[in-house]
Short mmCIF file of the C-alpha atoms (twelve columns), coordinates in Angstrom:
data_MODEL
# 
_entry.id   MODEL 
# 
loop_
_atom_site.group_PDB 
_atom_site.id 
_atom_site.type_symbol 
_atom_site.label_atom_id 
_atom_site.label_alt_id 
_atom_site.label_comp_id 
_atom_site.label_asym_id 
_atom_site.label_seq_id 
_atom_site.Cartn_x 
_atom_site.Cartn_y 
_atom_site.Cartn_z 
_atom_site.pdbx_PDB_model_num 
ATOM 1   C CA . MET A 1   -34.445 86.199  220.287 1 
ATOM 2   C CA . ILE A 2   -34.970 86.910  223.754 1 
ATOM 3   C CA . LEU A 3   -31.124 88.075  224.047 1 
ATOM 4   C CA . ILE A 4   -31.761 90.553  220.882 1 
ATOM 5   C CA . LEU A 5   -34.843 91.996  222.580 1 
ATOM 6   C CA . PHE A 6   -33.055 92.379  225.883 1 
ATOM 7   C CA . THR A 7   -30.206 94.106  224.051 1 
ATOM 8   C CA . TRP A 8   -32.560 96.386  222.201 1 
ATOM 9   C CA . VAL A 9   -34.317 97.450  225.297 1 
ATOM 10  C CA . LEU A 10  -31.174 98.246  227.107 1 
ATOM 11  C CA . VAL A 11  -29.534 100.285 224.150 1 
ATOM 12  C CA . TYR A 12  -32.931 101.994 223.661 1 
ATOM 13  C CA . ASN A 13  -33.193 102.900 227.534 1 
ATOM 14  C CA . ILE A 14  -29.536 103.749 228.222 1 
ATOM 15  C CA . VAL A 15  -28.601 105.480 224.696 1 
ATOM 16  C CA . ILE A 16  -31.370 106.505 222.723 1 
ATOM 17  C CA . LYS A 17  -33.768 107.811 225.426 1 
ATOM 18  C CA . ARG A 18  -31.170 110.192 226.931 1 
ATOM 19  C CA . ALA A 19  -30.111 111.201 223.445 1 
ATOM 20  C CA . ILE A 20  -33.732 112.146 222.758 1 
ATOM 21  C CA . THR A 21  -34.364 113.706 225.987 1 
ATOM 22  C CA . LYS A 22  -31.177 115.946 225.582 1 
ATOM 23  C CA . PHE A 23  -32.228 116.835 222.169 1 
ATOM 24  C CA . ARG A 24  -35.579 118.058 223.318 1 
ATOM 25  C CA . CYS A 25  -34.351 120.139 226.243 1 
ATOM 26  C CA . ILE A 26  -31.923 121.937 223.560 1 
ATOM 27  C CA . ARG A 27  -34.694 122.307 220.989 1 
ATOM 28  C CA . MET A 28  -37.475 123.553 223.074 1 
ATOM 29  C CA . GLY A 29  -35.304 125.922 225.016 1 
ATOM 30  C CA . ARG A 30  -35.108 124.254 228.299 1 
ATOM 31  C CA . ALA A 31  -31.116 124.136 228.460 1 
ATOM 32  C CA . ARG A 32  -29.644 122.560 231.401 1 
ATOM 33  C CA . MET A 33  -27.700 124.803 233.934 1 
ATOM 34  C CA . ASP A 34  -24.570 124.055 232.363 1 
ATOM 35  C CA . GLN A 35  -25.688 125.191 229.015 1 
ATOM 36  C CA . GLN A 36  -27.069 128.547 230.540 1 
ATOM 37  C CA . PRO A 37  -25.223 131.502 229.099 1 
ATOM 38  C CA . PRO A 38  -22.562 132.847 231.362 1 
ATOM 39  C CA . GLU A 39  -24.226 136.343 231.977 1 
ATOM 40  C CA . LEU A 40  -26.881 134.870 234.190 1 
ATOM 41  C CA . GLN A 41  -24.402 134.498 236.690 1 
ATOM 42  C CA . ASN A 42  -24.215 138.351 236.819 1 
ATOM 43  C CA . LYS A 43  -25.658 140.174 240.094 1 
ATOM 44  C CA . VAL A 44  -28.583 142.292 238.268 1 
ATOM 45  C CA . ILE A 45  -30.985 144.590 240.118 1 
ATOM 46  C CA . ILE A 46  -34.001 145.658 238.024 1 
ATOM 47  C CA . MET A 47  -35.942 148.386 239.314 1 
ATOM 48  C CA . ASN A 48  -39.560 149.188 237.931 1 
ATOM 49  C CA . GLY A 49  -41.707 152.274 238.975 1 
ATOM 50  C CA . PHE A 50  -39.203 154.291 240.614 1 
ATOM 51  C CA . SER A 51  -38.089 157.895 239.903 1 
ATOM 52  C CA . ASN A 52  -34.341 158.844 238.886 1 
ATOM 53  C CA . ASP A 53  -33.947 160.205 242.524 1 
ATOM 54  C CA . GLU A 54  -35.183 156.791 244.177 1 
ATOM 55  C CA . ILE A 55  -32.950 154.808 241.906 1 
ATOM 56  C CA . ALA A 56  -30.062 157.066 242.709 1 
ATOM 57  C CA . GLY A 57  -30.686 156.446 246.489 1 
ATOM 58  C CA . ILE A 58  -31.201 152.743 246.106 1 
ATOM 59  C CA . MET A 59  -27.842 152.394 244.341 1 
ATOM 60  C CA . ALA A 60  -26.426 154.285 246.955 1 
ATOM 61  C CA . ALA A 61  -27.653 152.337 249.818 1 
ATOM 62  C CA . VAL A 62  -26.891 149.030 247.984 1 
ATOM 63  C CA . LYS A 63  -23.336 149.428 246.740 1 
ATOM 64  C CA . PRO A 64  -21.565 149.621 250.447 1 
ATOM 65  C CA . LEU A 65  -23.137 146.150 250.919 1 
ATOM 66  C CA . PHE A 66  -20.915 144.585 248.448 1 
ATOM 67  C CA . GLU A 67  -17.112 143.871 248.011 1 
ATOM 68  C CA . ASN A 68  -16.983 144.594 244.553 1 
ATOM 69  C CA . PRO A 69  -19.705 147.090 243.769 1 
ATOM 70  C CA . ARG A 70  -18.803 147.728 240.083 1 
ATOM 71  C CA . ASP A 71  -19.793 143.992 239.429 1 
ATOM 72  C CA . LEU A 72  -23.487 144.904 240.257 1 
ATOM 73  C CA . ILE A 73  -25.778 145.692 237.414 1 
ATOM 74  C CA . PHE A 74  -28.541 148.319 238.084 1 
ATOM 75  C CA . ALA A 75  -31.265 148.450 235.290 1 
ATOM 76  C CA . LYS A 76  -34.446 150.558 235.161 1 
ATOM 77  C CA . THR A 77  -37.370 148.775 233.223 1 
ATOM 78  C CA . THR A 78  -38.317 150.169 229.695 1 
ATOM 79  C CA . LYS A 79  -41.463 149.661 227.670 1 
ATOM 80  C CA . HIS A 80  -39.405 147.130 225.844 1 
ATOM 81  C CA . SER A 81  -37.961 145.433 228.701 1 
ATOM 82  C CA . VAL A 82  -41.099 144.618 230.691 1 
ATOM 83  C CA . GLU A 83  -41.964 142.806 227.342 1 
ATOM 84  C CA . MET A 84  -38.885 140.678 227.501 1 
ATOM 85  C CA . LYS A 85  -38.554 137.187 228.890 1 
ATOM 86  C CA . LEU A 86  -36.156 137.430 232.136 1 
ATOM 87  C CA . LYS A 87  -33.502 135.517 230.943 1 
ATOM 88  C CA . ASP A 88  -32.980 137.460 227.730 1 
ATOM 89  C CA . LEU A 89  -33.326 140.797 229.778 1 
ATOM 90  C CA . ILE A 90  -30.435 139.763 232.004 1 
ATOM 91  C CA . VAL A 91  -28.341 138.498 229.206 1 
ATOM 92  C CA . ASP A 92  -29.144 141.695 227.295 1 
ATOM 93  C CA . ILE A 93  -28.315 144.190 230.493 1 
ATOM 94  C CA . SER A 94  -25.087 142.079 231.144 1 
ATOM 95  C CA . GLN A 95  -24.076 142.574 227.614 1 
ATOM 96  C CA . ASP A 96  -24.510 146.168 227.919 1 
ATOM 97  C CA . HIS A 97  -22.876 146.367 231.140 1 
ATOM 98  C CA . GLU A 98  -19.771 144.638 229.681 1 
ATOM 99  C CA . TYR A 99  -19.233 147.056 226.739 1 
ATOM 100 C CA . LEU A 100 -19.761 149.881 228.773 1 
ATOM 101 C CA . ARG A 101 -17.157 148.705 231.249 1 
ATOM 102 C CA . LYS A 102 -15.114 148.277 228.347 1 
ATOM 103 C CA . ASN A 103 -15.794 151.424 226.644 1 
ATOM 104 C CA . PRO A 104 -16.647 154.205 229.278 1 
ATOM 105 C CA . PRO A 105 -18.416 157.042 227.939 1 
ATOM 106 C CA . THR A 106 -16.509 160.347 227.953 1 
ATOM 107 C CA . LYS A 107 -17.247 163.291 230.062 1 
ATOM 108 C CA . GLU A 108 -19.337 164.946 227.233 1 
ATOM 109 C CA . GLN A 109 -21.486 161.867 226.421 1 
ATOM 110 C CA . ARG A 110 -22.426 161.682 230.184 1 
ATOM 111 C CA . GLU A 111 -23.145 165.439 230.089 1 
ATOM 112 C CA . ALA A 112 -25.642 164.878 226.952 1 
ATOM 113 C CA . HIS A 113 -27.119 161.794 228.408 1 
ATOM 114 C CA . ALA A 114 -27.825 163.628 231.787 1 
ATOM 115 C CA . GLN A 115 -29.360 166.442 229.703 1 
ATOM 116 C CA . ARG A 116 -31.510 164.322 227.625 1 
ATOM 117 C CA . ARG A 117 -32.706 162.423 230.540 1 
ATOM 118 C CA . ALA A 118 -33.748 165.848 232.455 1 
ATOM 119 C CA . GLN A 119 -35.482 166.820 229.148 1 
ATOM 120 C CA . ALA A 120 -37.151 163.462 229.410 1 
ATOM 121 C CA . ASP A 121 -38.244 163.538 233.008 1 
ATOM 122 C CA . ASP A 122 -39.795 167.232 232.069 1 
ATOM 123 C CA . SER A 123 -41.863 165.942 229.501 1 
ATOM 124 C CA . GLU A 124 -43.234 163.132 231.512 1 
ATOM 125 C CA . ASP A 125 -43.987 165.509 234.473 1 
ATOM 126 C CA . ALA A 126 -45.935 167.703 231.739 1 
ATOM 127 C CA . GLU A 127 -48.062 164.658 230.712 1 
# 
């Protein structure tokens, strides 16, 4: 009887307890480092409260400090992004960055975006 009890205690502590702990970590969203999305390895700079001119200056100052500046991801916060969990935001930004790297915008698209951004800046200044 003692041998059976001893065996059960060993099995519980070595096998079952570890399985329960691992299941809880996955289920509760506390993934181990090896289970984190690969996007969390990216170098991301998130800027909040800066004007577009200030952001351009920051980007120009930071890029020369890195061997591969195209690997850096710069982002400006939005109304939506400030409500997100940091982990989710980094993954979202990283996925957008990868998409744009594979599908760069055309000259016309860049010009249209710059025009929309200028109009948005003008409307913010009017408020």
